[in-house]
C-alpha positions in Angstrom: 0.0 0.0 0.0 1.2 3.5 -0.6 1.5 6.2 2.0 4.3 4.5 3.9 2.3 1.3 4.5 4.2 -1.9 4.5 4.8 -3.7 1.2 4.7 -7.5 0.9 5.6 -9.3 4.0 5.2 -12.8 5.5 1.5 -13.6 6.0 0.3 -10.3 4.5 -2.3 -12.2 2.6 -4.1 -13.5 5.7 -6.1 -10.3 6.4 -7.4 -10.5 2.8 -8.0 -14.3 2.8 -10.5 -13.8 5.7 -11.8 -10.4 4.5 -10.4 -8.5 7.5 -8.7 -5.7 5.7 -10.9 -3.2 7.6 -9.6 -4.6 10.9 -6.0 -4.6 9.7 -6.1 -1.0 8.7 -2.4 -0.6 9.6 -1.7 -2.7 6.6 -4.6 -1.8 4.2 -4.7 1.9 5.0 -8.5 1.5 4.6 -7.9 2.3 0.9 -10.9 1.4 -1.2 -8.9 -0.8 -3.6 -7.5 -2.7 -0.7 -10.9 -3.4 0.7 -12.2 -4.6 -2.7 -9.1 -6.7 -3.2 -9.8 -8.4 0.2 -13.3 -9.2 -0.8 -12.2 -10.8 -4.0 -9.5 -12.9 -2.4 -11.7 -14.0 0.5 -14.5 -15.0 -1.9 -12.0 -17.0 -4.0 -10.8 -18.8 -0.9 -14.3 -19.6 0.3 -15.3 -20.9 -3.2 -12.1 -23.0 -3.3 -12.8 -24.5 0.2 -16.4 -25.3 -0.7 -15.9 -26.6 -4.3 -12.2 -26.9 -5.1 -12.7 -24.1 -7.6 -11.8 -20.5 -6.7 -13.6 -18.9 -9.6 -16.4 -16.3 -9.0 -17.9 -13.4 -11.0 -15.5 -10.8 -9.5 -12.5 -12.5 -11.1 -11.4 -13.4 -14.6 -11.7 -17.1 -15.3 -8.9 -18.9 -13.5 -8.1 -22.3 -15.1 -6.9 -25.2 -12.9 -3.1 -25.4 -12.4 -1.4 -28.3 -14.2 2.3 -29.1 -14.5 2.2 -28.3 -18.2 0.0 -25.1 -17.8 1.1 -23.3 -14.7 -1.9 -21.0 -14.5 -1.8 -18.0 -12.3 -4.2 -15.1 -11.9 -3.7 -11.4 -11.3 -6.4 -10.3 -8.8 -5.2 -6.8 -8.0 -6.8 -4.5 -10.6 -8.9 -7.3 -12.1 -12.5 -6.5 -13.2 -15.4 -6.9 -10.9 
């Protein structure tokens, strides 16, 4: 996050994975894009836990990872 907020650090994704970016405002800065990002990440984790598939309408289609096709997804700045 800008404004002298920490960059990437160990376990920085946990607040997003459980949609607690508002509670971890010292990391998110309560910036709107950080809160939207947390909702997208959390929803992907919930979908993955429920069905084994992280896809949802707020993300581009994320194909399953295979050894031959190492699919990754860019969530920050994605549509939805």
